C-alpha positions in Angstrom: 0.0 0.0 0.0 1.3 3.5 -0.9 0.2 6.7 0.9 0.2 10.3 0.0 0.9 13.0 2.6 -0.5 16.6 2.6 2.1 19.2 3.6 1.5 22.2 5.8 1.5 24.3 2.6 -1.3 22.2 1.0 1.0 20.3 -1.4 0.8 16.5 -1.8 3.6 14.0 -2.1 4.0 10.3 -2.2 5.5 9.0 1.0 8.9 7.7 -0.1 11.3 5.2 1.3 15.0 5.8 2.0 15.9 5.1 -1.7 13.4 7.6 -3.0 10.8 5.1 -4.1 7.2 5.0 -3.0 7.2 3.4 0.5 5.2 0.2 0.7 3.6 0.1 4.1 3.2 -3.4 5.5 2.7 -5.0 8.9 2.4 -2.8 12.0 4.2 0.3 10.5 1.0 1.7 9.0 -0.1 5.2 10.1 -3.8 6.3 10.3 -5.0 7.2 6.9 -8.1 7.9 4.8 -9.1 6.0 1.6 -9.6 7.6 -1.8 -12.0 5.3 -3.7 -13.5 6.1 -7.0 -13.5 5.2 -10.7 -10.3 5.9 -12.5 -10.4 6.9 -16.2 -7.9 8.1 -18.8 -7.5 11.6 -17.2 -6.9 10.3 -13.7 -3.6 10.5 -11.9 -1.5 7.3 -11.9 1.2 6.1 -9.5 3.6 6.8 -12.3 2.4 10.4 -12.5 3.0 10.8 -8.7 6.5 9.3 -9.1 7.6 11.5 -12.0 6.1 14.8 -10.7 3.4 15.2 -13.4 0.4 14.5 -11.3 -0.7 18.2 -10.9 -1.1 18.5 -14.7 -3.8 15.8 -14.8 -7.5 16.8 -14.7 -8.1 14.1 -12.1 -5.8 15.8 -9.6 -8.7 17.7 -8.2 -10.0 14.4 -6.7 -6.7 13.9 -4.9 -6.6 17.5 -3.7 -10.2 17.1 -2.3 -9.3 13.8 -0.5 -6.2 15.4 1.1 -8.2 18.4 2.3 -10.9 16.1 3.8 -8.2 14.0 5.4 -6.8 17.1 7.1 -10.3 18.2 8.3 -10.6 14.7 9.8 -7.2 15.1 11.6 -5.3 12.7 9.3 -2.0 13.4 7.5 -2.1 10.5 5.1 -4.4 9.2 2.5 
């Protein structure tokens, strides 16, 4: 499972491991998080977009921004 984190400035980033890759949370090392669940289509943000920094150029980024804002309102840093 990969998580996004909302910064204090409102930006989103993929939580990365020590090597700079998307951290894969497994076992007991999983923080509290919200779930973004919806239908993905051709204009949606992919894991690849998040890794290469092009996610904000996709139309589907608004869904990610909304989820991050809602997570913050719910007291969560990760989603």
